[in-house]
LUMMI-637205 format. One line per 8 residues: number of its first residue (from 0); their letters; for each residue z, y, x of C-alpha. Coordinates in Angstrom, 2 decimals, m for minus. Layout:
<rs>
NUM	A	Z:Y:X  ...
</rs>
This chain:
<rs>
0	XXXXXXXX	99.04:111.90:89.54  102.67:111.82:90.55  104.10:108.29:90.48  107.16:107.47:88.43  110.43:108.10:90.19  112.11:105.10:91.74  115.10:103.75:89.88  118.17:104.06:92.10
8	XXXXXXXX	120.52:101.13:92.51  117.92:98.57:91.43  116.76:97.36:94.83  116.31:93.63:95.41  117.53:91.71:98.46  113.88:91.04:99.35  113.16:94.78:99.38  116.22:95.59:101.51
16	XXXXXXXX	115.19:92.96:104.06  111.67:94.39:104.25  112.77:97.87:105.26  112.96:97.03:108.95  109.70:98.19:110.54  108.01:95.80:112.93  105.57:97.22:115.51  102.15:97.98:114.06
24	XXXXXXXX	99.45:95.51:115.05  96.79:96.96:117.35  93.19:97.39:116.26  91.11:94.25:116.74  89.54:93.72:120.15  87.51:90.51:120.61  88.19:88.14:123.48  84.72:86.59:123.33
32	XXXXXXXX	81.43:88.29:122.41  77.99:86.88:121.62  74.76:88.84:121.14  71.49:87.93:119.52  68.73:89.23:121.83  67.17:91.19:118.94  70.45:93.10:118.48  69.76:94.93:121.72
40	XXXXXXXX	66.66:96.48:120.15  68.95:98.65:118.00  71.03:101.62:119.22  74.26:100.13:117.83  73.59:96.86:119.62  73.13:98.70:122.91  76.30:100.75:122.35  78.38:97.65:121.65
48	XXXXXXXX	76.95:95.79:124.64  77.85:98.66:126.96  81.31:98.95:125.42  82.24:95.29:125.90  80.63:95.16:129.35  82.71:98.15:130.45  85.88:96.50:129.14  85.11:93.28:130.99
56	XXXXXXXX	84.98:91.14:127.85  82.90:87.97:128.43  79.43:88.32:126.85  77.07:85.46:126.07  73.68:85.41:124.35  72.96:83.29:121.29  69.68:82.53:119.58  71.15:83.08:116.10
64	XXXXXXXX	74.31:84.57:114.66  74.32:81.62:112.25  74.58:79.01:115.02  76.92:80.09:117.77  77.78:77.53:120.42  80.09:77.95:123.36  83.30:79.20:121.73  86.01:77.55:123.87
72	XXXXXXXX	88.59:75.13:122.53  89.69:71.61:123.49  90.57:70.76:119.89  89.10:71.81:116.54  92.23:73.84:115.83  92.04:75.68:119.16  88.32:76.31:118.65  89.12:77.76:115.21
80	XXXXXXXX	91.74:80.09:116.65  89.33:81.24:119.35  86.58:81.76:116.77  88.88:84.23:115.03  88.90:86.17:118.32  85.12:86.05:118.66  82.66:88.78:117.70  78.97:88.01:117.20
88	XXXXXXXX	76.54:90.94:117.18  73.36:90.19:115.29  70.57:91.35:113.01  70.88:90.76:109.27  67.58:89.16:108.34  68.34:88.36:104.69  68.34:91.67:102.85  68.70:90.25:99.35
96	XXXXXXXX	72.21:91.25:98.29  74.51:88.81:96.50  76.14:89.83:93.24  79.83:90.71:93.34  81.36:90.49:89.88  83.75:91.72:88.59  84.25:94.19:91.44  80.70:95.53:91.73
104	XXXXXXXX	77.05:94.89:91.01  76.20:93.92:94.59  77.82:92.93:97.87  76.52:95.07:100.72  76.35:92.91:103.89  77.79:95.00:106.72  79.80:92.20:108.34  80.93:88.61:107.86
112	XXXXXXXX	84.23:87.03:108.82  87.74:88.31:109.42  90.25:88.29:112.25  93.18:87.71:109.89  94.82:84.33:109.33  95.56:84.46:105.61  96.24:80.84:104.65  94.86:81.11:101.14
120	XXXXXXXX	91.64:83.01:101.93  88.47:81.80:100.19  86.60:82.41:103.45  88.22:79.18:104.65  85.51:77.36:102.72  82.72:79.91:102.35  82.68:80.47:106.11  83.21:76.76:106.77
128	XXXXXXXX	82.35:75.94:110.36  81.54:79.58:111.19  84.89:81.42:111.12  83.84:83.89:113.82  83.24:87.56:112.99  79.70:88.85:112.68  78.56:92.47:112.63  75.00:93.55:111.89
136	XXXXXXXX	73.31:96.32:113.83  70.31:96.97:111.54  72.40:99.26:109.36  69.53:101.56:108.38  67.58:98.60:106.97  70.61:97.47:104.98  71.14:100.96:103.55  67.45:101.26:102.70
144	XXXXXXXX	67.76:98.07:100.65  70.87:99.46:98.94  68.89:102.57:98.02  66.20:100.38:96.46  68.81:98.63:94.30  70.18:102.00:93.21  66.73:103.22:92.17  66.11:100.04:90.15
152	XXXXXXXX	69.16:100.74:87.98  68.95:104.54:87.58  70.44:106.29:85.68  73.17:103.65:85.62  75.74:103.69:88.41  75.32:100.88:90.93  78.46:99.76:92.74  78.47:98.00:96.11
160	XXXXXXXX	81.35:95.92:97.45  81.60:96.01:101.26  84.41:93.48:101.71  83.23:90.31:99.98  82.95:88.31:103.19  84.94:90.39:105.65  87.68:92.93:106.12  85.29:95.67:107.13
168	XXXXXXXX	88.01:98.26:107.82  89.53:95.95:110.44  86.40:96.09:112.62  84.90:99.48:111.80  86.56:101.18:114.76  84.07:99.16:116.84  80.87:99.79:114.85  81.41:102.77:112.49
176	XXXXXXXX	78.96:101.10:110.09  81.41:101.54:107.24  81.75:105.24:108.10  77.97:105.56:107.97  77.78:103.70:104.66  80.49:105.89:103.11  78.52:109.02:104.00  75.28:107.41:102.75
184	XXXXXXXX	76.88:106.67:99.37  78.29:110.17:99.27  74.70:111.42:99.13  73.66:109.02:96.34  73.82:110.37:92.81  73.98:106.89:91.29  75.48:104.85:94.14  79.13:103.98:94.67
192	XXXXXXXX	80.96:102.01:97.37  84.07:99.88:97.19  85.98:97.83:99.73  89.45:96.39:100.21  91.50:95.93:103.36  94.73:94.54:104.76  94.53:96.82:107.80  95.83:100.31:108.44
200	XXXXXXXX	93.30:101.48:111.04  91.75:104.14:108.81  92.05:107.40:110.73  88.38:107.73:111.69  87.36:107.14:108.05  89.40:110.10:106.82  86.77:112.50:108.15  83.82:110.93:106.33
208	XXXXXXXX	81.96:113.02:103.74  82.59:110.58:100.89  82.07:112.96:97.95  84.52:110.73:96.03  81.79:108.08:95.75  83.85:105.49:97.65  86.91:103.72:96.26  89.23:102.81:99.11
216	XXXXXXXX	91.42:99.84:98.12  94.31:98.13:99.85  95.32:94.53:99.35  99.07:94.36:98.80  101.50:91.65:97.83  105.13:90.67:97.55  106.99:90.45:100.85  107.28:86.66:100.48
224	XXXXXXXX	103.50:86.26:100.35  102.79:88.62:103.25  105.49:87.04:105.43  104.43:83.42:104.92  100.69:83.58:104.30  99.16:86.70:105.91  99.62:86.48:109.70  97.45:88.73:111.79
232	XXXXXXXX	97.33:91.54:109.22  99.01:94.94:109.01  102.53:95.15:107.64  102.92:96.31:104.06  104.58:99.53:105.21  101.57:100.31:107.40  99.13:99.58:104.58  101.04:101.90:102.26
240	XXXXXXXX	101.16:104.66:104.88  97.40:104.29:105.35  96.92:104.48:101.59  98.74:107.81:101.55  96.39:109.15:104.22  93.39:107.95:102.23  94.65:109.61:99.05  95.24:112.88:100.90
248	XXXXXXXX	91.67:112.70:102.21  90.49:112.76:98.60  89.26:109.19:98.24  89.66:107.44:94.89  92.43:104.92:95.63  92.98:101.38:94.47  95.30:98.46:95.07  94.37:94.81:94.79
256	XXXXXXXX	97.38:92.59:94.18  96.06:89.27:95.38  96.67:86.48:95.36  99.46:86.71:92.81  101.73:83.70:93.33  104.49:82.04:91.43  107.40:81.25:93.71  111.16:81.32:93.40
264	XXXXXXXX	112.18:84.82:92.22  108.55:85.98:92.01  109.49:88.51:89.36  111.86:90.25:91.76  109.23:90.16:94.48  106.51:91.86:92.47  108.90:94.32:90.82  110.12:95.26:94.31
272	XXXXXXXX	106.55:95.69:95.52  105.59:98.13:92.79  108.89:100.01:92.95  108.44:100.43:96.70  104.84:101.57:96.29  105.85:104.09:93.65  108.57:105.51:95.88  106.19:105.80:98.84
280	XXXXXXXX	103.50:107.60:96.84  105.92:109.92:95.04  105.04:112.87:97.31  101.29:112.21:97.25  98.82:113.41:94.64  96.73:110.44:93.53  94.22:111.54:90.92  92.32:108.30:90.34
288	XXXXXXXX	94.32:105.12:90.83  93.26:101.57:89.96  94.79:98.11:90.18  93.03:94.75:90.32  95.08:91.62:89.70  93.95:88.23:91.03  95.93:85.00:90.73  96.15:82.37:93.44
296	XXXXXXXX	93.61:79.58:93.12  92.23:76.89:95.42  89.58:74.19:95.54  89.87:70.64:96.86  87.71:71.60:99.84  89.84:74.67:100.57  93.05:72.64:100.38  91.76:70.15:102.93
304	XXXXXXXX	90.63:72.87:105.36  93.81:74.93:104.93  96.03:71.94:105.73  93.95:71.19:108.82  94.12:74.76:110.12  97.66:75.63:109.00  99.46:72.26:108.86  102.88:73.86:108.41
312	XXXXXXXX	101.84:76.16:105.57  104.21:76.67:102.65  101.28:77.36:100.34  101.80:75.70:96.95  98.74:73.56:96.26  100.09:70.85:93.96  97.04:69.88:91.93  99.12:68.10:89.27
320	XXXXXXXX	100.87:71.38:88.42  97.66:73.38:87.98  94.83:73.67:85.50  91.34:72.71:86.67  88.83:75.41:85.83  85.12:74.78:86.09  83.09:77.41:87.91  79.50:78.07:88.83
328	XXXXXXXX	77.22:75.35:90.16  79.40:72.59:88.74  82.28:73.29:91.10  85.78:74.04:89.94  89.12:75.32:91.19  92.79:74.86:90.47  94.42:77.83:88.74  97.75:78.42:87.05
336	XXXXXXXX	98.16:76.94:83.60  97.56:79.28:80.69  101.23:79.98:79.92  102.05:80.60:83.57  99.05:82.89:83.96  100.04:84.84:80.89  103.57:85.30:82.27  102.14:86.72:85.49
344	XXXXXXXX	99.73:88.98:83.65  102.30:90.34:81.23  105.02:90.92:83.82  102.89:92.69:86.41  101.14:94.83:83.81  104.54:95.93:82.52  105.63:96.88:86.04  102.45:98.86:86.66
352	XXXXXXXX	102.84:100.64:83.32  106.41:101.54:84.27  105.75:102.88:87.75  102.13:104.03:87.44  101.60:104.95:83.78  98.33:106.82:84.44  96.74:104.07:86.54  93.90:101.90:85.30
360	XXXXX	94.18:98.11:85.50  90.58:97.03:85.99  91.03:93.31:85.40  93.30:90.29:85.69  91.73:87.03:86.75
</rs>
Protein backbone atom coordinates (compact mmCIF):
# COMPACT_ATOMS: atom_id res chain seq x y z
CA UNK A 1 0.00 0.00 0.00
CA UNK A 2 1.35 3.41 -0.91
CA UNK A 3 0.27 6.08 1.58
CA UNK A 4 -1.56 9.17 0.45
CA UNK A 5 0.67 11.99 -0.68
CA UNK A 6 1.32 14.73 1.84
CA UNK A 7 -0.52 17.97 1.26
CA UNK A 8 2.02 20.73 0.63
CA UNK A 9 1.71 24.03 2.44
CA UNK A 10 -0.45 22.59 5.22
CA UNK A 11 2.20 22.06 7.88
CA UNK A 12 1.45 23.08 11.47
CA UNK A 13 3.82 25.02 13.75
CA UNK A 14 4.01 21.92 15.97
CA UNK A 15 5.18 19.83 13.02
CA UNK A 16 7.80 22.38 11.95
CA UNK A 17 9.20 22.49 15.49
CA UNK A 18 9.45 18.70 15.62
CA UNK A 19 11.67 18.41 12.56
CA UNK A 20 14.87 18.98 14.51
CA UNK A 21 16.37 15.56 15.26
CA UNK A 22 17.62 14.97 18.77
CA UNK A 23 20.22 12.23 19.34
CA UNK A 24 18.72 8.75 19.44
CA UNK A 25 18.52 7.22 22.91
CA UNK A 26 20.84 4.26 23.43
CA UNK A 27 19.54 0.75 24.00
CA UNK A 28 18.72 0.05 27.64
CA UNK A 29 21.55 -1.12 29.87
CA UNK A 30 20.68 -1.76 33.53
CA UNK A 31 22.67 -0.16 36.34
CA UNK A 32 21.61 -2.78 38.89
CA UNK A 33 20.93 -6.48 38.31
CA UNK A 34 19.32 -9.14 40.51
CA UNK A 35 19.15 -12.88 39.83
CA UNK A 36 16.96 -15.59 41.25
CA UNK A 37 19.23 -18.58 41.95
CA UNK A 38 16.99 -20.83 39.83
CA UNK A 39 17.57 -18.55 36.81
CA UNK A 40 21.14 -19.83 36.62
CA UNK A 41 19.81 -23.31 35.87
CA UNK A 42 18.79 -22.08 32.41
CA UNK A 43 21.15 -21.27 29.51
CA UNK A 44 19.73 -17.75 29.13
CA UNK A 45 20.25 -17.07 32.82
CA UNK A 46 23.88 -18.13 32.55
CA UNK A 47 24.40 -16.00 29.43
CA UNK A 48 22.96 -12.91 31.10
CA UNK A 49 24.98 -13.45 34.27
CA UNK A 50 28.21 -13.67 32.28
CA UNK A 51 27.26 -10.62 30.22
CA UNK A 52 26.61 -8.35 33.21
CA UNK A 53 29.61 -9.70 35.11
CA UNK A 54 31.88 -8.91 32.15
CA UNK A 55 30.47 -5.38 31.96
CA UNK A 56 31.05 -4.82 35.66
CA UNK A 57 27.38 -4.18 36.46
CA UNK A 58 26.63 -4.87 40.15
CA UNK A 59 24.87 -8.25 40.57
CA UNK A 60 22.92 -9.35 43.63
CA UNK A 61 20.90 -12.49 44.31
CA UNK A 62 17.24 -12.40 45.33
CA UNK A 63 15.01 -15.18 46.59
CA UNK A 64 12.11 -14.11 44.36
CA UNK A 65 11.62 -11.80 41.42
CA UNK A 66 8.38 -10.71 43.11
CA UNK A 67 10.14 -9.40 46.23
CA UNK A 68 13.35 -7.60 45.41
CA UNK A 69 15.08 -5.76 48.23
CA UNK A 70 18.24 -3.74 48.05
CA UNK A 71 17.50 -1.28 45.23
CA UNK A 72 19.27 1.90 46.40
CA UNK A 73 17.52 5.18 47.07
CA UNK A 74 17.38 7.57 50.04
CA UNK A 75 13.83 8.63 49.19
CA UNK A 76 10.86 6.79 47.65
CA UNK A 77 11.23 8.89 44.51
CA UNK A 78 14.94 8.08 44.16
CA UNK A 79 14.24 4.40 44.80
CA UNK A 80 11.59 4.50 42.05
CA UNK A 81 14.02 6.06 39.58
CA UNK A 82 16.65 3.44 40.42
CA UNK A 83 14.08 0.66 40.08
CA UNK A 84 13.54 1.80 36.50
CA UNK A 85 17.27 1.14 35.97
CA UNK A 86 17.10 -2.30 37.58
CA UNK A 87 16.82 -5.64 35.78
CA UNK A 88 15.68 -8.76 37.63
CA UNK A 89 16.34 -12.13 35.99
CA UNK A 90 13.96 -14.82 37.14
CA UNK A 91 11.88 -17.88 36.36
CA UNK A 92 8.22 -17.45 35.45
CA UNK A 93 6.44 -19.91 37.71
CA UNK A 94 2.84 -18.98 36.85
CA UNK A 95 2.22 -20.28 33.35
CA UNK A 96 -1.49 -19.48 33.22
CA UNK A 97 -1.74 -16.65 30.70
CA UNK A 98 -3.96 -13.63 31.33
CA UNK A 99 -6.49 -12.58 28.71
CA UNK A 100 -5.68 -9.52 26.63
CA UNK A 101 -8.82 -8.09 25.05
CA UNK A 102 -9.33 -6.39 22.67
CA UNK A 103 -5.79 -6.81 21.35
CA UNK A 104 -5.48 -10.60 21.59
CA UNK A 105 -6.80 -13.74 23.23
CA UNK A 106 -3.86 -14.08 25.64
CA UNK A 107 -0.93 -12.12 27.05
CA UNK A 108 2.30 -14.09 26.68
CA UNK A 109 4.53 -13.35 29.71
CA UNK A 110 8.04 -12.75 28.37
CA UNK A 111 8.86 -9.79 30.61
CA UNK A 112 7.35 -7.38 33.12
CA UNK A 113 8.11 -3.71 33.61
CA UNK A 114 9.50 -0.95 31.44
CA UNK A 115 12.44 1.44 31.52
CA UNK A 116 10.37 4.32 30.12
CA UNK A 117 8.92 7.12 32.23
CA UNK A 118 5.57 7.67 30.56
CA UNK A 119 3.55 9.66 33.09
CA UNK A 120 0.19 8.21 32.13
CA UNK A 121 1.18 4.53 31.95
CA UNK A 122 -1.21 2.03 33.55
CA UNK A 123 1.83 0.13 34.85
CA UNK A 124 2.07 2.89 37.46
CA UNK A 125 -0.65 1.06 39.34
CA UNK A 126 -0.48 -2.51 38.04
CA UNK A 127 3.23 -2.68 38.89
CA UNK A 128 2.67 -0.75 42.12
CA UNK A 129 5.66 -1.15 44.40
CA UNK A 130 7.56 -3.28 41.85
CA UNK A 131 8.48 -0.89 39.01
CA UNK A 132 11.71 -2.75 38.21
CA UNK A 133 12.08 -4.73 34.98
CA UNK A 134 11.81 -8.50 35.05
CA UNK A 135 12.82 -10.95 32.34
CA UNK A 136 12.08 -14.67 32.45
CA UNK A 137 14.62 -17.25 31.36
CA UNK A 138 12.33 -20.31 31.09
CA UNK A 139 11.29 -19.31 27.60
CA UNK A 140 10.81 -22.87 26.33
CA UNK A 141 8.28 -23.56 29.09
CA UNK A 142 6.40 -20.37 28.27
CA UNK A 143 6.28 -21.26 24.56
CA UNK A 144 5.15 -24.79 25.36
CA UNK A 145 2.21 -23.33 27.28
CA UNK A 146 1.42 -21.03 24.34
CA UNK A 147 1.37 -24.07 22.06
CA UNK A 148 -1.13 -25.75 24.39
CA UNK A 149 -3.43 -22.71 24.18
CA UNK A 150 -3.18 -22.76 20.40
CA UNK A 151 -4.15 -26.44 20.24
CA UNK A 152 -7.16 -25.83 22.50
CA UNK A 153 -8.61 -23.33 20.02
CA UNK A 154 -7.75 -24.99 16.69
CA UNK A 155 -8.78 -24.32 13.97
CA UNK A 156 -9.40 -20.79 15.22
CA UNK A 157 -6.47 -18.38 15.22
CA UNK A 158 -5.09 -17.63 18.68
CA UNK A 159 -3.40 -14.27 19.12
CA UNK A 160 -0.83 -13.51 21.82
CA UNK A 161 0.07 -10.02 23.03
CA UNK A 162 3.70 -9.75 24.19
CA UNK A 163 3.61 -6.17 25.50
CA UNK A 164 0.80 -6.08 28.06
CA UNK A 165 3.11 -5.50 31.01
CA UNK A 166 6.34 -4.41 29.35
CA UNK A 167 7.93 -2.84 26.31
CA UNK A 168 9.51 -6.08 25.18
CA UNK A 169 11.33 -4.55 22.20
CA UNK A 170 13.20 -2.20 24.55
CA UNK A 171 14.92 -5.10 26.34
CA UNK A 172 15.11 -7.81 23.68
CA UNK A 173 18.63 -6.86 22.64
CA UNK A 174 19.62 -8.34 26.02
CA UNK A 175 17.59 -11.57 25.95
CA UNK A 176 16.44 -12.27 22.36
CA UNK A 177 13.35 -13.95 23.87
CA UNK A 178 11.11 -11.91 21.59
CA UNK A 179 13.18 -13.00 18.57
CA UNK A 180 12.73 -16.62 19.63
CA UNK A 181 8.99 -16.15 20.15
CA UNK A 182 8.58 -14.53 16.73
CA UNK A 183 10.21 -17.53 15.06
CA UNK A 184 8.14 -19.92 17.20
CA UNK A 185 4.91 -18.24 16.07
CA UNK A 186 6.14 -18.27 12.50
CA UNK A 187 6.01 -22.08 12.69
CA UNK A 188 2.48 -22.18 14.16
CA UNK A 189 -0.35 -22.63 11.70
CA UNK A 190 -2.92 -21.17 14.12
CA UNK A 191 -0.75 -18.94 16.32
CA UNK A 192 -0.12 -15.23 15.92
CA UNK A 193 1.97 -12.72 17.89
CA UNK A 194 1.45 -9.04 18.52
CA UNK A 195 3.37 -6.43 20.48
CA UNK A 196 3.75 -2.67 20.62
CA UNK A 197 6.79 -0.53 21.37
CA UNK A 198 8.02 3.02 21.87
CA UNK A 199 11.59 2.02 21.04
CA UNK A 200 13.50 1.90 17.78
CA UNK A 201 16.03 -0.84 18.62
CA UNK A 202 14.64 -3.33 16.11
CA UNK A 203 17.55 -4.27 13.86
CA UNK A 204 18.13 -7.76 15.26
CA UNK A 205 14.41 -8.56 14.86
CA UNK A 206 14.47 -7.84 11.13
CA UNK A 207 16.21 -11.15 10.49
CA UNK A 208 13.65 -13.32 12.29
CA UNK A 209 11.70 -15.88 10.27
CA UNK A 210 8.29 -14.43 11.14
CA UNK A 211 6.27 -15.89 8.25
CA UNK A 212 4.01 -12.81 8.60
CA UNK A 213 2.56 -14.32 11.78
CA UNK A 214 3.71 -11.38 13.93
CA UNK A 215 2.19 -7.92 13.85
CA UNK A 216 4.82 -5.35 14.78
CA UNK A 217 3.16 -2.22 16.19
CA UNK A 218 4.55 1.15 17.21
CA UNK A 219 3.01 3.45 19.77
CA UNK A 220 2.87 6.96 18.35
CA UNK A 221 1.34 10.23 19.45
CA UNK A 222 1.18 13.95 18.87
CA UNK A 223 4.41 15.82 19.54
CA UNK A 224 2.85 17.54 22.56
CA UNK A 225 2.16 14.20 24.25
CA UNK A 226 5.57 12.70 23.49
CA UNK A 227 7.40 15.84 24.63
CA UNK A 228 5.61 16.24 27.96
CA UNK A 229 4.65 12.72 28.97
CA UNK A 230 7.01 10.14 27.40
CA UNK A 231 10.53 10.73 28.75
CA UNK A 232 12.99 7.91 28.34
CA UNK A 233 11.50 6.66 25.06
CA UNK A 234 12.62 6.90 21.44
CA UNK A 235 11.81 10.05 19.49
CA UNK A 236 8.89 9.88 17.10
CA UNK A 237 11.23 10.20 14.11
CA UNK A 238 13.19 7.17 15.31
CA UNK A 239 10.03 5.14 15.85
CA UNK A 240 8.83 5.97 12.34
CA UNK A 241 12.22 5.07 10.83
CA UNK A 242 12.10 1.75 12.69
CA UNK A 243 8.58 1.15 11.39
CA UNK A 244 9.86 1.56 7.83
CA UNK A 245 12.54 -1.07 8.48
CA UNK A 246 9.93 -3.42 9.91
CA UNK A 247 7.64 -2.97 6.91
CA UNK A 248 10.53 -3.63 4.52
CA UNK A 249 11.28 -6.83 6.45
CA UNK A 250 7.78 -8.03 5.56
CA UNK A 251 6.13 -7.79 8.97
CA UNK A 252 2.45 -6.83 9.15
CA UNK A 253 2.64 -3.29 10.57
CA UNK A 254 0.44 -1.44 13.01
CA UNK A 255 0.30 1.83 14.89
CA UNK A 256 -1.28 2.37 18.28
CA UNK A 257 -2.23 5.99 18.87
CA UNK A 258 -2.37 6.07 22.64
CA UNK A 259 -3.24 7.70 24.82
CA UNK A 260 -5.22 10.14 22.70
CA UNK A 261 -5.47 13.39 24.65
CA UNK A 262 -7.47 16.53 24.40
CA UNK A 263 -5.27 19.58 24.81
CA UNK A 264 -5.10 23.01 23.26
CA UNK A 265 -4.93 22.58 19.46
CA UNK A 266 -5.16 18.78 19.72
CA UNK A 267 -6.70 18.63 16.26
CA UNK A 268 -3.60 20.20 14.74
CA UNK A 269 -1.38 17.86 16.73
CA UNK A 270 -3.02 14.66 15.56
CA UNK A 271 -3.48 15.88 11.98
CA UNK A 272 0.24 16.72 11.95
CA UNK A 273 1.11 13.29 13.31
CA UNK A 274 -0.75 11.40 10.60
CA UNK A 275 0.41 13.73 7.83
CA UNK A 276 4.00 13.24 8.95
CA UNK A 277 3.58 9.47 9.14
CA UNK A 278 2.06 9.38 5.67
CA UNK A 279 4.94 11.39 4.23
CA UNK A 280 7.53 9.15 5.89
CA UNK A 281 5.93 5.93 4.62
CA UNK A 282 5.30 7.23 1.10
CA UNK A 283 8.30 5.34 -0.31
CA UNK A 284 7.59 2.13 1.60
CA UNK A 285 5.25 -0.67 0.57
CA UNK A 286 2.99 -1.48 3.50
CA UNK A 287 0.62 -4.28 2.56
CA UNK A 288 -1.21 -4.81 5.84
CA UNK A 289 -1.58 -1.73 8.03
CA UNK A 290 -3.69 -1.36 11.17
CA UNK A 291 -4.45 1.39 13.66
CA UNK A 292 -5.64 1.06 17.26
CA UNK A 293 -7.02 4.13 18.99
CA UNK A 294 -7.02 4.42 22.79
CA UNK A 295 -8.15 7.48 24.74
CA UNK A 296 -6.46 8.75 27.88
CA UNK A 297 -7.97 7.47 31.11
CA UNK A 298 -6.87 7.28 34.73
CA UNK A 299 -7.95 5.88 38.07
CA UNK A 300 -7.86 7.53 41.48
CA UNK A 301 -5.01 5.24 42.50
CA UNK A 302 -3.06 6.04 39.33
CA UNK A 303 -3.53 9.78 39.83
CA UNK A 304 -2.12 9.59 43.34
CA UNK A 305 0.92 7.57 42.26
CA UNK A 306 1.58 9.69 39.17
CA UNK A 307 1.59 12.91 41.21
CA UNK A 308 3.99 11.34 43.70
CA UNK A 309 6.41 10.16 41.02
CA UNK A 310 6.06 13.07 38.57
CA UNK A 311 5.02 16.02 40.78
CA UNK A 312 5.53 18.55 37.98
CA UNK A 313 3.51 16.65 35.39
CA UNK A 314 1.22 18.58 33.06
CA UNK A 315 -1.05 15.56 32.73
CA UNK A 316 -4.72 16.61 32.78
CA UNK A 317 -6.43 14.59 35.51
CA UNK A 318 -9.33 16.82 36.54
CA UNK A 319 -11.90 14.34 37.79
CA UNK A 320 -14.74 16.88 37.63
CA UNK A 321 -14.25 17.22 33.86
CA UNK A 322 -14.37 13.48 33.16
CA UNK A 323 -16.93 10.70 33.08
CA UNK A 324 -16.55 7.88 35.60
CA UNK A 325 -16.74 4.51 33.90
CA UNK A 326 -17.13 1.32 35.89
CA UNK A 327 -14.78 -1.52 35.01
CA UNK A 328 -14.12 -5.07 36.07
CA UNK A 329 -14.04 -6.09 39.72
CA UNK A 330 -16.03 -3.05 40.80
CA UNK A 331 -13.26 -0.61 39.97
CA UNK A 332 -13.69 2.31 37.64
CA UNK A 333 -11.71 4.92 35.74
CA UNK A 334 -12.11 8.47 34.54
CA UNK A 335 -12.56 8.80 30.78
CA UNK A 336 -13.56 11.61 28.46
CA UNK A 337 -17.23 12.48 28.37
CA UNK A 338 -19.26 10.97 25.56
CA UNK A 339 -19.32 14.07 23.34
CA UNK A 340 -15.60 14.67 23.79
CA UNK A 341 -14.83 11.03 23.05
CA UNK A 342 -16.94 11.13 19.92
CA UNK A 343 -15.09 14.24 18.73
CA UNK A 344 -11.77 12.44 19.15
CA UNK A 345 -13.02 9.31 17.44
CA UNK A 346 -14.54 11.11 14.48
CA UNK A 347 -11.61 13.45 13.89
CA UNK A 348 -8.85 10.86 14.05
CA UNK A 349 -10.77 8.37 11.93
CA UNK A 350 -11.22 11.06 9.29
CA UNK A 351 -7.49 11.78 9.30
CA UNK A 352 -6.62 8.10 8.98
CA UNK A 353 -9.11 7.70 6.14
CA UNK A 354 -7.51 10.67 4.38
CA UNK A 355 -3.88 9.62 4.69
CA UNK A 356 -4.21 5.83 4.91
CA UNK A 357 -7.39 4.91 3.03
CA UNK A 358 -6.53 1.19 2.85
CA UNK A 359 -5.66 0.82 6.54
CA UNK A 360 -7.88 -0.99 9.02
CA UNK A 361 -8.90 0.72 12.25
CA UNK A 362 -9.22 -2.17 14.67
CA UNK A 363 -10.95 -0.35 17.51
CA UNK A 364 -11.42 2.92 19.38
CA UNK A 365 -11.69 2.74 23.14
